[in-house]
C-alpha positions in Angstrom: 97.8 80.5 93.1 95.6 83.1 92.1 92.0 81.1 92.4 92.7 80.8 95.9 93.7 84.5 96.6 90.5 85.2 94.3 88.7 82.4 96.6 89.7 83.9 99.8 89.3 88.1 99.3 85.6 87.4 97.3 85.2 85.2 100.7 86.2 88.2 102.6 83.8 90.9 101.0 80.9 88.4 100.7 81.3 87.4 104.8 83.4 90.2 106.2 82.8 93.3 104.8 79.1 92.0 103.3 79.3 93.3 100.4 76.4 92.8 97.8 76.1 89.8 95.6 76.2 92.9 92.1 79.1 93.8 93.5 80.9 90.8 94.5 80.6 90.1 90.6 82.4 92.5 89.9 85.5 92.2 91.6 85.0 88.7 90.6 84.8 89.8 87.0 87.4 92.0 87.0 89.5 90.2 88.5 89.6 87.0 86.0 90.3 89.6 83.3 93.8 90.6 84.9 94.6 85.9 85.5 93.5 86.1 81.5 96.0 88.9 80.8 98.9 88.1 82.5 98.6 84.1 83.3 100.8 84.6 86.0 101.0 84.7 89.8 99.3 87.9 91.7 102.5 88.6 93.7 104.9 89.0 90.7 103.2 91.9 88.8 104.6 94.5 89.0 103.6 98.9 88.0 104.7 98.6 84.7 102.4 95.9 84.0 99.2 96.5 86.4 100.3 100.5 83.8 100.1 98.8 80.2 97.1 96.6 81.8 95.5 99.5 82.2 96.6 101.1 79.0 95.5 97.8 77.3 91.6 98.5 79.4 91.2 102.2 78.4 91.5 101.7 74.5 88.2 99.1 74.6 86.2 100.2 78.2 84.5 103.2 79.6 86.2 105.2 81.9 84.3 104.7 84.2 85.1 100.9 84.1 89.0 101.3 83.7 88.3 103.1 87.5 86.1 100.8 88.6 88.8 98.0 88.0 91.5 100.5 89.5 89.6 100.4 92.8 88.9 96.3 92.5 92.6 95.5 92.3 94.0 98.3 95.4 91.5 96.3 97.7 92.8 92.7 96.2 96.4 93.5 96.9 95.4 95.6 100.4 94.0 92.1 100.8 96.9 90.4 100.1 99.3 92.7 102.3 97.6 92.2 105.8 97.6 88.5 105.3 101.1 88.3 104.4 100.8 86.9 100.7 102.7 89.6 99.7 104.7 92.5 100.6 105.2 94.6 96.4 102.0 96.0 96.1 102.1 97.4 92.2 99.1 99.9 92.7 100.9 102.0 95.2 100.5 105.5 93.3 98.6 104.4 90.5 96.0 107.0 90.2 92.3 106.4 88.5 91.4 108.4 85.2 89.7 111.7 85.9 86.1 110.7 85.4 84.5 112.4 82.8 80.4 111.6 83.3 77.8 111.7 80.5 74.7 112.6 81.0 72.6 109.4 81.0 70.4 108.7 78.2 66.5 109.2 78.5 63.1 109.0 76.4 61.3 111.4 75.7 57.5 110.4 76.7 55.9 110.4 74.0 59.1 107.2 72.8 58.0 105.3 76.5 54.3 105.8 75.6 55.7 103.9 72.5 57.9 101.0 74.1 54.6 100.4 76.5 52.0 100.2 74.5 52.6 96.3 73.6 50.1 94.0 72.0 48.9 92.0 74.5 47.8 88.5 72.9 49.8 85.4 75.1 51.4 85.0 78.0 54.7 86.3 77.1 53.1 89.6 76.4 51.3 90.5 78.8 54.7 89.9 81.1 56.3 91.4 79.0 53.9 94.4 79.5 53.5 94.5 83.8 58.0 94.3 83.7 58.0 97.5 81.2 55.1 99.5 82.8 56.8 98.7 86.1 59.8 99.9 85.2 58.5 103.1 84.3 56.4 103.6 87.4 58.9 103.4 89.7 62.1 103.4 88.5 63.9 100.5 89.1 67.2 98.7 88.8 67.2 96.2 86.6 68.5 93.9 89.0 65.8 94.8 91.5 63.4 93.4 88.4 64.7 90.2 88.4 64.7 89.6 92.3 61.6 90.8 92.7 58.9 88.1 94.2 55.3 88.2 94.0 54.9 89.2 98.5 57.2 92.6 97.0 54.2 93.7 94.9 51.2 95.2 96.4 48.9 95.2 94.6 45.7 97.4 97.6 48.3 99.1 98.6 49.5 100.3 95.0 52.9 99.9 96.0 55.8 97.8 95.5 59.1 96.5 98.2 62.5 96.4 97.1 65.5 95.5 98.4 68.4 97.4 96.4 72.2 98.3 97.0 73.8 96.5 99.9 70.5 95.5 100.2 68.0 98.4 101.1 64.6 98.6 101.5 62.3 101.1 99.8 58.7 101.2 99.3 58.2 102.6 96.2 54.4 103.4 95.3 53.0 102.1 91.5 51.5 104.4 88.8 47.0 103.2 87.7 48.9 101.4 84.5 51.8 99.4 86.6 48.8 98.1 88.9 46.7 97.2 86.0 49.8 95.8 83.8 51.2 93.5 87.3 47.6 92.4 88.0 46.6 91.1 84.6 50.2 89.3 84.9 49.9 87.8 88.2 46.5 86.8 87.8 45.7 85.2 84.5 48.8 85.0 83.0 52.1 84.2 85.4 50.8 80.7 86.7 51.1 80.2 82.1 55.3 80.0 82.7 55.4 77.3 85.1 57.5 74.8 84.0 59.2 72.9 87.0 56.3 73.7 90.2 56.3 76.6 92.1 58.3 79.8 91.4 58.7 83.1 94.3 60.5 85.3 92.0 57.7 87.5 89.9 59.2 87.5 86.6 59.8 84.0 85.0 61.7 83.0 81.6 60.0 80.3 79.4 62.0 78.4 81.0 59.8 78.8 84.1 62.4 80.0 86.1 63.9 83.8 87.3 64.1 86.0 84.7 68.1 87.3 83.5 69.1 90.3 83.4 70.4 88.7 79.9 66.9 87.7 79.0 65.5 91.0 80.0 67.6 93.0 78.1 67.1 90.9 74.2 62.8 91.1 75.8 63.9 95.0 75.9 65.5 94.7 72.3 62.9 93.0 71.2 60.6 95.1 71.2 62.4 98.5 70.5 63.2 97.4 67.2 59.5 95.7 66.7 58.7 100.2 67.8 61.5 101.2 65.7 62.9 103.0 68.1 65.6 104.7 67.4 66.8 105.9 70.2 69.9 104.3 72.1 68.3 102.0 74.8 70.1 99.2 77.7 67.8 98.7 80.5 68.9 101.4 82.5 67.0 103.6 80.2 63.4 103.0 81.5 65.1 104.5 85.2 66.4 107.4 84.2 63.1 108.4 82.0 61.2 107.5 85.5 63.5 110.0 87.2 63.7 113.0 84.5 60.3 112.7 83.1 59.1 113.5 87.1 62.1 116.6 87.3 60.5 117.5 84.2 56.7 117.7 85.8 57.7 119.8 89.1 58.5 116.1 91.7 61.7 117.9 93.8 65.4 116.1 93.8 65.2 114.3 97.5 61.5 112.5 96.8 63.0 111.4 93.2 67.0 110.4 95.8 64.3 108.0 97.9 62.7 106.9 95.1 65.6 105.8 92.6 67.3 104.6 96.0 70.6 106.9 96.0 72.0 107.1 99.5 73.9 110.4 97.9 71.8 113.6 96.5 74.5 113.8 94.4 74.1 111.2 92.4 70.1 111.9 91.8 71.6 115.8 91.2 72.2 114.5 87.3 68.6 115.2 86.2 69.3 118.1 86.7 72.1 118.9 84.2 69.5 116.3 81.5 66.1 118.7 82.1 69.1 122.3 81.7 70.1 121.2 78.8 66.9 120.2 77.2 66.2 123.5 78.5 68.3 125.0 76.5 67.7 122.9 73.9 64.3 124.3 73.7 65.0 127.8 74.6 67.3 127.8 71.1 64.6 126.5 69.0 61.8 128.5 69.9 62.5 131.4 71.5 62.9 134.1 68.5 66.5 135.5 68.8 67.4 131.7 71.1 69.2 131.0 67.6 
């Protein structure tokens, strides 16, 4: 029955709640992990079962992942109750763990320059250069990057049209470096990546299909290793660096919020903490009485 419950719940999220595909996949993955852990019907799970699962999860997952799992289960059991599949809700009094927000990792401007200094020999090099320049120029999420279509790029008006979380559309400007890299890739190299005829997606992998998250991450890791950059880097690091460097050079928080596509400015305010932390570090390092 678990498979049927999950399928109906996913349909509910997709067609009634209108959740994004990325959010739906997260819910689905969380519920599949619970199935594997217990191997018994959801309607037979007790509060103690759920507490044991959360305790097990806490040993290997971050606080935010545990919180998301609890939220997924709460929504799922509410759905089961509404549809009269169960009268038992083991999540009733279970609360989310206190989430200690970690400051996101960012690259220095020198590290970004090093990362973007790609030796251009093959069409793949030009594609990689265009992807990274675009990420740093516009602060895209990796999910937004891989879902871009060719006609989302407007080189004449130096902008990119992005469909973010909840399919919200935003227009973000492009800098000269990104424009040059995209122009080179689109006009002279993208078509050489076709394997099965035309493809409307902007960035293609070596099979001629749409670039994937995993594919982009592997490319990024390879370049980071080649450049001997020691900082921890994920696809989101360029987005964090984009916002932090804008703030450092005087951009206001509201503008950064719009560029990043944050619905709530409190999400954007994390970058003020990063710049404050660096300011304190520089003060201690360079002020005569700072040590």
